N, CA, C and O atoms as a Tripos MOL2 file, in Angstrom:
@<TRIPOS>MOLECULE
protein
  280   279    70     0     0
PROTEIN
NO_CHARGES

@<TRIPOS>ATOM
      1 N           6.7040    8.8260   -1.4240 N.3       1 MET1
      2 CA          6.6000    8.6470    0.0150 C.3       1 MET1
      3 C           7.8840    9.1070    0.6630 C.2       1 MET1
      4 O           8.9820    8.7320    0.2510 O.2       1 MET1
      5 N           7.7310    9.9090    1.6640 N.am      2 THR2
      6 CA          8.8910   10.3990    2.3930 C.3       2 THR2
      7 C           8.9360    9.7550    3.7640 C.2       2 THR2
      8 O           8.0370    9.0000    4.1340 O.2       2 THR2
      9 N           9.9630   10.0460    4.5020 N.am      3 ARG3
     10 CA         10.0870    9.5010    5.8560 C.3       3 ARG3
     11 C           8.9260    9.9040    6.7420 C.2       3 ARG3
     12 O           8.5310    9.1540    7.6340 O.2       3 ARG3
     13 N           8.3750   11.0900    6.5000 N.am      4 GLU4
     14 CA          7.3140   11.6100    7.3500 C.3       4 GLU4
     15 C           5.9190   11.2540    6.8420 C.2       4 GLU4
     16 O           4.9250   11.7560    7.3660 O.2       4 GLU4
     17 N           5.8360   10.4050    5.8420 N.am      5 THR5
     18 CA          4.5570   10.0660    5.2480 C.3       5 THR5
     19 C           3.6060    9.4950    6.2910 C.2       5 THR5
     20 O           3.9540    8.5780    7.0360 O.2       5 THR5
     21 N           2.4020   10.0520    6.3310 N.am      6 ALA6
     22 CA          1.3560    9.5480    7.2180 C.3       6 ALA6
     23 C           0.4050    8.7010    6.3870 C.2       6 ALA6
     24 O          -0.2400    9.2100    5.4710 O.2       6 ALA6
     25 N           0.3170    7.4370    6.6950 N.am      7 VAL7
     26 CA         -0.5840    6.5350    5.9840 C.3       7 VAL7
     27 C          -1.9700    6.6920    6.5740 C.2       7 VAL7
     28 O          -2.1590    6.5160    7.7780 O.2       7 VAL7
     29 N          -2.9440    7.0240    5.7320 N.am      8 THR8
     30 CA         -4.3070    7.2430    6.2210 C.3       8 THR8
     31 C          -5.2130    6.0460    5.9810 C.2       8 THR8
     32 O          -6.1490    5.8250    6.7500 O.2       8 THR8
     33 N          -4.9620    5.2750    4.9420 N.am      9 ASP9
     34 CA         -5.7840    4.0990    4.6340 C.3       9 ASP9
     35 C          -4.9160    3.0050    4.0460 C.2       9 ASP9
     36 O          -3.9650    3.2840    3.3160 O.2       9 ASP9
     37 N          -5.2420    1.7560    4.3620 N.am     10 VAL10
     38 CA         -4.5440    0.6030    3.8040 C.3      10 VAL10
     39 C          -5.6010   -0.3920    3.3490 C.2      10 VAL10
     40 O          -6.5100   -0.7370    4.1040 O.2      10 VAL10
     41 N          -5.4740   -0.8480    2.1110 N.am     11 TYR11
     42 CA         -6.3900   -1.8410    1.5530 C.3      11 TYR11
     43 C          -5.5870   -3.0050    1.0240 C.2      11 TYR11
     44 O          -4.5160   -2.8120    0.4500 O.2      11 TYR11
     45 N          -6.0900   -4.2140    1.2110 N.am     12 ARG12
     46 CA         -5.4680   -5.3990    0.6330 C.3      12 ARG12
     47 C          -6.1230   -5.6360   -0.7190 C.2      12 ARG12
     48 O          -7.3490   -5.7070   -0.8130 O.2      12 ARG12
     49 N          -5.3260   -5.7570   -1.7490 N.am     13 ALA13
     50 CA         -5.8520   -5.9370   -3.0990 C.3      13 ALA13
     51 C          -5.3630   -7.2510   -3.6830 C.2      13 ALA13
     52 O          -4.2900   -7.7360   -3.3230 O.2      13 ALA13
     53 N          -6.1390   -7.8190   -4.5720 N.am     14 THR14
     54 CA         -5.6870   -8.9970   -5.2970 C.3      14 THR14
     55 C          -4.8020   -8.5310   -6.4420 C.2      14 THR14
     56 O          -4.8540   -7.3640   -6.8290 O.2      14 THR14
     57 N          -3.9940   -9.4240   -6.9850 N.am     15 ALA15
     58 CA         -3.1520   -9.0660   -8.1280 C.3      15 ALA15
     59 C          -4.0150   -8.5700   -9.2780 C.2      15 ALA15
     60 O          -3.6220   -7.6610  -10.0100 O.2      15 ALA15
     61 N          -5.1850   -9.1650   -9.4360 N.am     16 GLU16
     62 CA         -6.0990   -8.7600  -10.5050 C.3      16 GLU16
     63 C          -6.6850   -7.3740  -10.2520 C.2      16 GLU16
     64 O          -7.1230   -6.7050  -11.1880 O.2      16 GLU16
     65 N          -6.6950   -6.9430   -9.0060 N.am     17 GLY17
     66 CA         -7.2570   -5.6450   -8.6490 C.3      17 GLY17
     67 C          -6.2880   -4.4880   -8.8270 C.2      17 GLY17
     68 O          -6.6600   -3.3280   -8.6550 O.2      17 GLY17
     69 N          -5.0380   -4.8060   -9.1720 N.am     18 VAL18
     70 CA         -4.0460   -3.7550   -9.3920 C.3      18 VAL18
     71 C          -4.1560   -3.3090  -10.8510 C.2      18 VAL18
     72 O          -3.9350   -4.1130  -11.7560 O.2      18 VAL18
     73 N          -4.4920   -2.0450  -11.0900 N.am     19 PRO19
     74 CA         -4.6290   -1.5710  -12.4730 C.3      19 PRO19
     75 C          -3.3340   -1.7840  -13.2600 C.2      19 PRO19
     76 O          -2.2360   -1.6700  -12.7150 O.2      19 PRO19
     77 N          -3.4810   -2.0900  -14.5340 N.am     20 SER20
     78 CA         -2.3040   -2.3770  -15.3600 C.3      20 SER20
     79 C          -1.3680   -1.1820  -15.4860 C.2      20 SER20
     80 O          -0.1780   -1.3570  -15.7450 O.2      20 SER20
     81 N          -1.8850    0.0210  -15.3100 N.am     21 ASP21
     82 CA         -1.0390    1.2100  -15.4320 C.3      21 ASP21
     83 C          -0.5420    1.7270  -14.0720 C.2      21 ASP21
     84 O           0.0610    2.7970  -13.9940 O.2      21 ASP21
     85 N          -0.7980    0.9650  -13.0120 N.am     22 ALA22
     86 CA         -0.3890    1.3900  -11.6690 C.3      22 ALA22
     87 C           1.1020    1.1650  -11.4590 C.2      22 ALA22
     88 O           1.6850    0.2220  -11.9940 O.2      22 ALA22
     89 N           1.6970    2.0350  -10.6840 N.am     23 THR23
     90 CA          3.0710    1.8410  -10.2470 C.3      23 THR23
     91 C           3.0260    1.0180   -8.9680 C.2      23 THR23
     92 O           2.2990    1.3500   -8.0320 O.2      23 THR23
     93 N           3.8000   -0.0500   -8.9340 N.am     24 VAL24
     94 CA          3.8450   -0.9060   -7.7500 C.3      24 VAL24
     95 C           5.2440   -0.8190   -7.1610 C.2      24 VAL24
     96 O           6.2360   -1.1040   -7.8310 O.2      24 VAL24
     97 N           5.3060   -0.4270   -5.9190 N.am     25 ARG25
     98 CA          6.5890   -0.3830   -5.2120 C.3      25 ARG25
     99 C           6.7150   -1.6510   -4.3850 C.2      25 ARG25
    100 O           5.7360   -2.1330   -3.8150 O.2      25 ARG25
    101 N           7.9090   -2.1790   -4.3240 N.am     26 HIS26
    102 CA          8.1530   -3.3680   -3.5140 C.3      26 HIS26
    103 C           8.5800   -2.9410   -2.1200 C.2      26 HIS26
    104 O           9.1530   -1.8700   -1.9250 O.2      26 HIS26
    105 N           8.2940   -3.7840   -1.1810 N.am     27 TYR27
    106 CA          8.5770   -3.5120    0.2260 C.3      27 TYR27
    107 C           9.9910   -2.9740    0.4350 C.2      27 TYR27
    108 O          10.1860   -2.0070    1.1730 O.2      27 TYR27
    109 N          10.9740   -3.5950   -0.2110 N.am     28 ASP28
    110 CA         12.3600   -3.1820    0.0010 C.3      28 ASP28
    111 C          12.6950   -1.8150   -0.5960 C.2      28 ASP28
    112 O          13.7880   -1.3000   -0.3620 O.2      28 ASP28
    113 N          11.7810   -1.2180   -1.3600 N.am     29 GLU29
    114 CA         11.9840    0.1170   -1.9130 C.3      29 GLU29
    115 C          11.4560    1.2210   -0.9880 C.2      29 GLU29
    116 O          11.6970    2.4030   -1.2350 O.2      29 GLU29
    117 N          10.7560    0.8500    0.0480 N.am     30 LEU30
    118 CA         10.1480    1.8320    0.9470 C.3      30 LEU30
    119 C          11.1830    2.4370    1.8820 C.2      30 LEU30
    120 O          12.1900    1.8030    2.1930 O.2      30 LEU30
    121 N          10.9360    3.6680    2.3330 N.am     31 PRO31
    122 CA         11.8250    4.2490    3.3480 C.3      31 PRO31
    123 C          11.7830    3.3860    4.6170 C.2      31 PRO31
    124 O          10.7480    2.8060    4.9440 O.2      31 PRO31
    125 N          12.8820    3.3090    5.3060 N.am     32 THR32
    126 CA         12.9880    2.4530    6.4910 C.3      32 THR32
    127 C          11.8680    2.6620    7.5070 C.2      32 THR32
    128 O          11.3170    1.6730    7.9890 O.2      32 THR32
    129 N          11.5010    3.8980    7.8590 N.am     33 PRO33
    130 CA         10.4280    4.0520    8.8550 C.3      33 PRO33
    131 C           9.1060    3.4010    8.4030 C.2      33 PRO33
    132 O           8.3810    2.8260    9.2140 O.2      33 PRO33
    133 N           8.8080    3.4990    7.1110 N.am     34 LEU34
    134 CA          7.5690    2.8920    6.6190 C.3      34 LEU34
    135 C           7.6980    1.3740    6.5710 C.2      34 LEU34
    136 O           6.7290    0.6680    6.8510 O.2      34 LEU34
    137 N           8.8700    0.8590    6.2240 N.am     35 LYS35
    138 CA          9.0860   -0.5920    6.2380 C.3      35 LYS35
    139 C           8.8650   -1.1370    7.6380 C.2      35 LYS35
    140 O           8.2950   -2.2150    7.8070 O.2      35 LYS35
    141 N           9.3120   -0.3980    8.6340 N.am     36 GLU36
    142 CA          9.1480   -0.8630   10.0120 C.3      36 GLU36
    143 C           7.6910   -0.8470   10.4460 C.2      36 GLU36
    144 O           7.2780   -1.6800   11.2530 O.2      36 GLU36
    145 N           6.9000    0.0960    9.9190 N.am     37 ARG37
    146 CA          5.4830    0.2200   10.3110 C.3      37 ARG37
    147 C           4.5520   -0.6510    9.4810 C.2      37 ARG37
    148 O           3.4620   -0.9910    9.9410 O.2      37 ARG37
    149 N           4.9590   -1.0210    8.2650 N.am     38 LEU38
    150 CA          4.0560   -1.7150    7.3450 C.3      38 LEU38
    151 C           3.4430   -2.9980    7.9160 C.2      38 LEU38
    152 O           2.2370   -3.1930    7.7640 O.2      38 LEU38
    153 N           4.2090   -3.8800    8.5640 N.am     39 PRO39
    154 CA          3.5770   -5.1000    9.0940 C.3      39 PRO39
    155 C           2.3900   -4.8290   10.0160 C.2      39 PRO39
    156 O           1.3900   -5.5440    9.9540 O.2      39 PRO39
    157 N           2.4840   -3.8140   10.8660 N.am     40 SER40
    158 CA          1.3590   -3.5290   11.7540 C.3      40 SER40
    159 C           0.2200   -2.8410   10.9960 C.2      40 SER40
    160 O          -0.9460   -3.0100   11.3520 O.2      40 SER40
    161 N           0.5430   -2.0790    9.9710 N.am     41 LEU41
    162 CA         -0.5060   -1.4250    9.1800 C.3      41 LEU41
    163 C          -1.3390   -2.4390    8.4080 C.2      41 LEU41
    164 O          -2.5590   -2.2940    8.3260 O.2      41 LEU41
    165 N          -0.7060   -3.4610    7.8420 N.am     42 VAL42
    166 CA         -1.4460   -4.4020    7.0100 C.3      42 VAL42
    167 C          -2.2580   -5.4050    7.8190 C.2      42 VAL42
    168 O          -3.1460   -6.0630    7.2770 O.2      42 VAL42
    169 N          -1.9640   -5.5290    9.1100 N.am     43 ASP43
    170 CA         -2.7570   -6.4250    9.9640 C.3      43 ASP43
    171 C          -4.2330   -6.0760    9.9230 C.2      43 ASP43
    172 O          -5.0860   -6.9620    9.9670 O.2      43 ASP43
    173 N          -4.5350   -4.7980    9.8410 N.am     44 ASP44
    174 CA         -5.9200   -4.3380    9.8470 C.3      44 ASP44
    175 C          -6.3960   -3.8830    8.4640 C.2      44 ASP44
    176 O          -7.4060   -3.1900    8.3440 O.2      44 ASP44
    177 N          -5.6650   -4.2780    7.4310 N.am     45 ALA45
    178 CA         -6.0240   -3.8340    6.0800 C.3      45 ALA45
    179 C          -7.3740   -4.4050    5.6610 C.2      45 ALA45
    180 O          -7.6400   -5.5960    5.8190 O.2      45 ALA45
    181 N          -8.2060   -3.5410    5.1320 N.am     46 ALA46
    182 CA         -9.5070   -3.9680    4.6250 C.3      46 ALA46
    183 C          -9.3110   -4.5980    3.2500 C.2      46 ALA46
    184 O          -8.6310   -4.0380    2.3910 O.2      46 ALA46
    185 N          -9.9070   -5.7540    3.0530 N.am     47 ALA47
    186 CA         -9.8300   -6.4000    1.7440 C.3      47 ALA47
    187 C         -10.7820   -5.6930    0.7960 C.2      47 ALA47
    188 O         -11.8870   -5.3150    1.1820 O.2      47 ALA47
    189 N         -10.3560   -5.5190   -0.4320 N.am     48 CYS48
    190 CA        -11.2370   -4.8940   -1.4050 C.3      48 CYS48
    191 C         -10.9360   -5.4590   -2.7870 C.2      48 CYS48
    192 O          -9.7900   -5.7710   -3.1090 O.2      48 CYS48
    193 N         -11.9800   -5.5860   -3.5920 N.am     49 GLU49
    194 CA        -11.7950   -6.0690   -4.9470 C.3      49 GLU49
    195 C         -11.3410   -4.9500   -5.8580 C.2      49 GLU49
    196 O         -10.6200   -5.1870   -6.8270 O.2      49 GLU49
    197 N         -11.7560   -3.7360   -5.5540 N.am     50 GLN50
    198 CA        -11.3540   -2.5760   -6.3340 C.3      50 GLN50
    199 C         -11.0150   -1.4620   -5.3590 C.2      50 GLN50
    200 O         -11.8300   -1.0930   -4.5130 O.2      50 GLN50
    201 N          -9.8130   -0.9330   -5.4820 N.am     51 VAL51
    202 CA         -9.4020    0.1170   -4.5540 C.3      51 VAL51
    203 C         -10.1570    1.3970   -4.8730 C.2      51 VAL51
    204 O         -10.5890    1.6040   -6.0070 O.2      51 VAL51
    205 N         -10.3150    2.2490   -3.8820 N.am     52 PRO52
    206 CA        -10.9980    3.5240   -4.1090 C.3      52 PRO52
    207 C         -10.2540    4.3490   -5.1560 C.2      52 PRO52
    208 O          -9.0370    4.2270   -5.3010 O.2      52 PRO52
    209 N         -10.9760    5.1720   -5.8690 N.am     53 GLU53
    210 CA        -10.3470    5.9870   -6.9040 C.3      53 GLU53
    211 C          -9.7650    7.2500   -6.2930 C.2      53 GLU53
    212 O         -10.2580    8.3550   -6.5210 O.2      53 GLU53
    213 N          -8.7230    7.0710   -5.5240 N.am     54 THR54
    214 CA         -7.9890    8.1840   -4.9320 C.3      54 THR54
    215 C          -6.5210    7.9420   -5.2110 C.2      54 THR54
    216 O          -6.1160    6.8310   -5.5530 O.2      54 THR54
    217 N          -5.7400    8.9710   -5.0650 N.am     55 GLU55
    218 CA         -4.3160    8.8300   -5.3290 C.3      55 GLU55
    219 C          -3.6670    8.0530   -4.1990 C.2      55 GLU55
    220 O          -3.8740    8.3590   -3.0250 O.2      55 GLU55
    221 N          -2.8890    7.0570   -4.5520 N.am     56 GLY56
    222 CA         -2.2170    6.2370   -3.5600 C.3      56 GLY56
    223 C          -1.1140    5.4320   -4.2040 C.2      56 GLY56
    224 O          -0.7780    5.6500   -5.3680 O.2      56 GLY56
    225 N          -0.5560    4.5160   -3.4650 N.am     57 THR57
    226 CA          0.5670    3.7140   -3.9160 C.3      57 THR57
    227 C           0.2930    2.2500   -3.6460 C.2      57 THR57
    228 O          -0.1760    1.8870   -2.5670 O.2      57 THR57
    229 N           0.5850    1.4070   -4.6270 N.am     58 PHE58
    230 CA          0.5050   -0.0320   -4.4160 C.3      58 PHE58
    231 C           1.8540   -0.5120   -3.9270 C.2      58 PHE58
    232 O           2.8950   -0.0960   -4.4360 O.2      58 PHE58
    233 N           1.8310   -1.3940   -2.9290 N.am     59 VAL59
    234 CA          3.0510   -1.9560   -2.3820 C.3      59 VAL59
    235 C           2.9140   -3.4700   -2.3890 C.2      59 VAL59
    236 O           1.9070   -4.0080   -1.9280 O.2      59 VAL59
    237 N           3.9250   -4.1580   -2.9110 N.am     60 LYS60
    238 CA          3.9500   -5.6240   -2.8840 C.3      60 LYS60
    239 C           4.7140   -6.0260   -1.6290 C.2      60 LYS60
    240 O           5.9060   -5.7540   -1.4920 O.2      60 LYS60
    241 N           4.0000   -6.6790   -0.7160 N.am     61 PHE61
    242 CA          4.5920   -7.1320    0.5400 C.3      61 PHE61
    243 C           4.2890   -8.6160    0.6150 C.2      61 PHE61
    244 O           4.7880   -9.3620   -0.2280 O.2      61 PHE61
    245 N           3.5160   -9.0840    1.5540 N.am     62 THR62
    246 CA          3.0960  -10.4800    1.5760 C.3      62 THR62
    247 C           1.9300  -10.6850    0.6200 C.2      62 THR62
    248 O           1.5750  -11.8160    0.2890 O.2      62 THR62
    249 N           1.3480   -9.5960    0.1890 N.am     63 ASP63
    250 CA          0.2350   -9.5280   -0.7500 C.3      63 ASP63
    251 C           0.3710   -8.1540   -1.3790 C.2      63 ASP63
    252 O           1.3600   -7.4630   -1.1350 O.2      63 ASP63
    253 N          -0.5920   -7.7450   -2.1780 N.am     64 TYR64
    254 CA         -0.5780   -6.3780   -2.6940 C.3      64 TYR64
    255 C          -1.3710   -5.4990   -1.7370 C.2      64 TYR64
    256 O          -2.4570   -5.8750   -1.2970 O.2      64 TYR64
    257 N          -0.8380   -4.3480   -1.4200 N.am     65 TYR65
    258 CA         -1.5150   -3.4050   -0.5410 C.3      65 TYR65
    259 C          -1.5270   -2.0400   -1.2040 C.2      65 TYR65
    260 O          -0.5680   -1.6440   -1.8680 O.2      65 TYR65
    261 N          -2.6140   -1.3360   -1.0170 N.am     66 TYR66
    262 CA         -2.7770   -0.0090   -1.5560 C.3      66 TYR66
    263 C          -2.7370    0.9470   -0.3810 C.2      66 TYR66
    264 O          -3.5640    0.8560    0.5260 O.2      66 TYR66
    265 N          -1.7840    1.8600   -0.3890 N.am     67 LEU67
    266 CA         -1.6230    2.8040    0.7130 C.3      67 LEU67
    267 C          -2.0390    4.1960    0.2440 C.2      67 LEU67
    268 O          -1.5630    4.6830   -0.7810 O.2      67 LEU67
    269 N          -2.9130    4.8150    0.9880 N.am     68 ARG68
    270 CA         -3.2580    6.2200    0.7200 C.3      68 ARG68
    271 C          -2.5940    7.0210    1.8240 C.2      68 ARG68
    272 O          -2.7460    6.7250    3.0090 O.2      68 ARG68
    273 N          -1.8570    8.0400    1.4140 N.am     69 CYS69
    274 CA         -1.0510    8.8010    2.3600 C.3      69 CYS69
    275 C          -1.3390   10.2720    2.2720 C.2      69 CYS69
    276 O          -1.8750   10.7570    1.2750 O.2      69 CYS69
    277 N          -0.9830   10.9790    3.3130 N.am     70 GLU70
    278 CA         -1.0690   12.4490    3.3440 C.3      70 GLU70
    279 C           0.3220   13.0140    3.2610 C.2      70 GLU70
    280 O           0.4960   14.2320    3.2710 O.2      70 GLU70
@<TRIPOS>BOND
     1     1     2 1
     2     2     3 1
     3     3     4 2
     4     3     5 am
     5     5     6 1
     6     6     7 1
     7     7     8 2
     8     7     9 am
     9     9    10 1
    10    10    11 1
    11    11    12 2
    12    11    13 am
    13    13    14 1
    14    14    15 1
    15    15    16 2
    16    15    17 am
    17    17    18 1
    18    18    19 1
    19    19    20 2
    20    19    21 am
    21    21    22 1
    22    22    23 1
    23    23    24 2
    24    23    25 am
    25    25    26 1
    26    26    27 1
    27    27    28 2
    28    27    29 am
    29    29    30 1
    30    30    31 1
    31    31    32 2
    32    31    33 am
    33    33    34 1
    34    34    35 1
    35    35    36 2
    36    35    37 am
    37    37    38 1
    38    38    39 1
    39    39    40 2
    40    39    41 am
    41    41    42 1
    42    42    43 1
    43    43    44 2
    44    43    45 am
    45    45    46 1
    46    46    47 1
    47    47    48 2
    48    47    49 am
    49    49    50 1
    50    50    51 1
    51    51    52 2
    52    51    53 am
    53    53    54 1
    54    54    55 1
    55    55    56 2
    56    55    57 am
    57    57    58 1
    58    58    59 1
    59    59    60 2
    60    59    61 am
    61    61    62 1
    62    62    63 1
    63    63    64 2
    64    63    65 am
    65    65    66 1
    66    66    67 1
    67    67    68 2
    68    67    69 am
    69    69    70 1
    70    70    71 1
    71    71    72 2
    72    71    73 am
    73    73    74 1
    74    74    75 1
    75    75    76 2
    76    75    77 am
    77    77    78 1
    78    78    79 1
    79    79    80 2
    80    79    81 am
    81    81    82 1
    82    82    83 1
    83    83    84 2
    84    83    85 am
    85    85    86 1
    86    86    87 1
    87    87    88 2
    88    87    89 am
    89    89    90 1
    90    90    91 1
    91    91    92 2
    92    91    93 am
    93    93    94 1
    94    94    95 1
    95    95    96 2
    96    95    97 am
    97    97    98 1
    98    98    99 1
    99    99   100 2
   100    99   101 am
   101   101   102 1
   102   102   103 1
   103   103   104 2
   104   103   105 am
   105   105   106 1
   106   106   107 1
   107   107   108 2
   108   107   109 am
   109   109   110 1
   110   110   111 1
   111   111   112 2
   112   111   113 am
   113   113   114 1
   114   114   115 1
   115   115   116 2
   116   115   117 am
   117   117   118 1
   118   118   119 1
   119   119   120 2
   120   119   121 am
   121   121   122 1
   122   122   123 1
   123   123   124 2
   124   123   125 am
   125   125   126 1
   126   126   127 1
   127   127   128 2
   128   127   129 am
   129   129   130 1
   130   130   131 1
   131   131   132 2
   132   131   133 am
   133   133   134 1
   134   134   135 1
   135   135   136 2
   136   135   137 am
   137   137   138 1
   138   138   139 1
   139   139   140 2
   140   139   141 am
   141   141   142 1
   142   142   143 1
   143   143   144 2
   144   143   145 am
   145   145   146 1
   146   146   147 1
   147   147   148 2
   148   147   149 am
   149   149   150 1
   150   150   151 1
   151   151   152 2
   152   151   153 am
   153   153   154 1
   154   154   155 1
   155   155   156 2
   156   155   157 am
   157   157   158 1
   158   158   159 1
   159   159   160 2
   160   159   161 am
   161   161   162 1
   162   162   163 1
   163   163   164 2
   164   163   165 am
   165   165   166 1
   166   166   167 1
   167   167   168 2
   168   167   169 am
   169   169   170 1
   170   170   171 1
   171   171   172 2
   172   171   173 am
   173   173   174 1
   174   174   175 1
   175   175   176 2
   176   175   177 am
   177   177   178 1
   178   178   179 1
   179   179   180 2
   180   179   181 am
   181   181   182 1
   182   182   183 1
   183   183   184 2
   184   183   185 am
   185   185   186 1
   186   186   187 1
   187   187   188 2
   188   187   189 am
   189   189   190 1
   190   190   191 1
   191   191   192 2
   192   191   193 am
   193   193   194 1
   194   194   195 1
   195   195   196 2
   196   195   197 am
   197   197   198 1
   198   198   199 1
   199   199   200 2
   200   199   201 am
   201   201   202 1
   202   202   203 1
   203   203   204 2
   204   203   205 am
   205   205   206 1
   206   206   207 1
   207   207   208 2
   208   207   209 am
   209   209   210 1
   210   210   211 1
   211   211   212 2
   212   211   213 am
   213   213   214 1
   214   214   215 1
   215   215   216 2
   216   215   217 am
   217   217   218 1
   218   218   219 1
   219   219   220 2
   220   219   221 am
   221   221   222 1
   222   222   223 1
   223   223   224 2
   224   223   225 am
   225   225   226 1
   226   226   227 1
   227   227   228 2
   228   227   229 am
   229   229   230 1
   230   230   231 1
   231   231   232 2
   232   231   233 am
   233   233   234 1
   234   234   235 1
   235   235   236 2
   236   235   237 am
   237   237   238 1
   238   238   239 1
   239   239   240 2
   240   239   241 am
   241   241   242 1
   242   242   243 1
   243   243   244 2
   244   243   245 am
   245   245   246 1
   246   246   247 1
   247   247   248 2
   248   247   249 am
   249   249   250 1
   250   250   251 1
   251   251   252 2
   252   251   253 am
   253   253   254 1
   254   254   255 1
   255   255   256 2
   256   255   257 am
   257   257   258 1
   258   258   259 1
   259   259   260 2
   260   259   261 am
   261   261   262 1
   262   262   263 1
   263   263   264 2
   264   263   265 am
   265   265   266 1
   266   266   267 1
   267   267   268 2
   268   267   269 am
   269   269   270 1
   270   270   271 1
   271   271   272 2
   272   271   273 am
   273   273   274 1
   274   274   275 1
   275   275   276 2
   276   275   277 am
   277   277   278 1
   278   278   279 1
   279   279   280 2
@<TRIPOS>SUBSTRUCTURE
     1 MET1         2 RESIDUE 1 A MET
     2 THR2         6 RESIDUE 1 A THR
     3 ARG3        10 RESIDUE 1 A ARG
     4 GLU4        14 RESIDUE 1 A GLU
     5 THR5        18 RESIDUE 1 A THR
     6 ALA6        22 RESIDUE 1 A ALA
     7 VAL7        26 RESIDUE 1 A VAL
     8 THR8        30 RESIDUE 1 A THR
     9 ASP9        34 RESIDUE 1 A ASP
    10 VAL10       38 RESIDUE 1 A VAL
    11 TYR11       42 RESIDUE 1 A TYR
    12 ARG12       46 RESIDUE 1 A ARG
    13 ALA13       50 RESIDUE 1 A ALA
    14 THR14       54 RESIDUE 1 A THR
    15 ALA15       58 RESIDUE 1 A ALA
    16 GLU16       62 RESIDUE 1 A GLU
    17 GLY17       66 RESIDUE 1 A GLY
    18 VAL18       70 RESIDUE 1 A VAL
    19 PRO19       74 RESIDUE 1 A PRO
    20 SER20       78 RESIDUE 1 A SER
    21 ASP21       82 RESIDUE 1 A ASP
    22 ALA22       86 RESIDUE 1 A ALA
    23 THR23       90 RESIDUE 1 A THR
    24 VAL24       94 RESIDUE 1 A VAL
    25 ARG25       98 RESIDUE 1 A ARG
    26 HIS26      102 RESIDUE 1 A HIS
    27 TYR27      106 RESIDUE 1 A TYR
    28 ASP28      110 RESIDUE 1 A ASP
    29 GLU29      114 RESIDUE 1 A GLU
    30 LEU30      118 RESIDUE 1 A LEU
    31 PRO31      122 RESIDUE 1 A PRO
    32 THR32      126 RESIDUE 1 A THR
    33 PRO33      130 RESIDUE 1 A PRO
    34 LEU34      134 RESIDUE 1 A LEU
    35 LYS35      138 RESIDUE 1 A LYS
    36 GLU36      142 RESIDUE 1 A GLU
    37 ARG37      146 RESIDUE 1 A ARG
    38 LEU38      150 RESIDUE 1 A LEU
    39 PRO39      154 RESIDUE 1 A PRO
    40 SER40      158 RESIDUE 1 A SER
    41 LEU41      162 RESIDUE 1 A LEU
    42 VAL42      166 RESIDUE 1 A VAL
    43 ASP43      170 RESIDUE 1 A ASP
    44 ASP44      174 RESIDUE 1 A ASP
    45 ALA45      178 RESIDUE 1 A ALA
    46 ALA46      182 RESIDUE 1 A ALA
    47 ALA47      186 RESIDUE 1 A ALA
    48 CYS48      190 RESIDUE 1 A CYS
    49 GLU49      194 RESIDUE 1 A GLU
    50 GLN50      198 RESIDUE 1 A GLN
    51 VAL51      202 RESIDUE 1 A VAL
    52 PRO52      206 RESIDUE 1 A PRO
    53 GLU53      210 RESIDUE 1 A GLU
    54 THR54      214 RESIDUE 1 A THR
    55 GLU55      218 RESIDUE 1 A GLU
    56 GLY56      222 RESIDUE 1 A GLY
    57 THR57      226 RESIDUE 1 A THR
    58 PHE58      230 RESIDUE 1 A PHE
    59 VAL59      234 RESIDUE 1 A VAL
    60 LYS60      238 RESIDUE 1 A LYS
    61 PHE61      242 RESIDUE 1 A PHE
    62 THR62      246 RESIDUE 1 A THR
    63 ASP63      250 RESIDUE 1 A ASP
    64 TYR64      254 RESIDUE 1 A TYR
    65 TYR65      258 RESIDUE 1 A TYR
    66 TYR66      262 RESIDUE 1 A TYR
    67 LEU67      266 RESIDUE 1 A LEU
    68 ARG68      270 RESIDUE 1 A ARG
    69 CYS69      274 RESIDUE 1 A CYS
    70 GLU70      278 RESIDUE 1 A GLU
């Protein structure tokens, strides 16, 4: 994820829904612009038991979130 990363989808995942081989980034590892936007992005996050099979990033914030970016 770069400073210019455009987040296209956000999903709220359970800890059990995070694949064992997934890379999970913690909130404090994100670039500052994304850290500033994340709280508003997760407000509308769709809950899902299994994230879509697309390339994305898991982020541990107040819960686990899966971000798909362009």
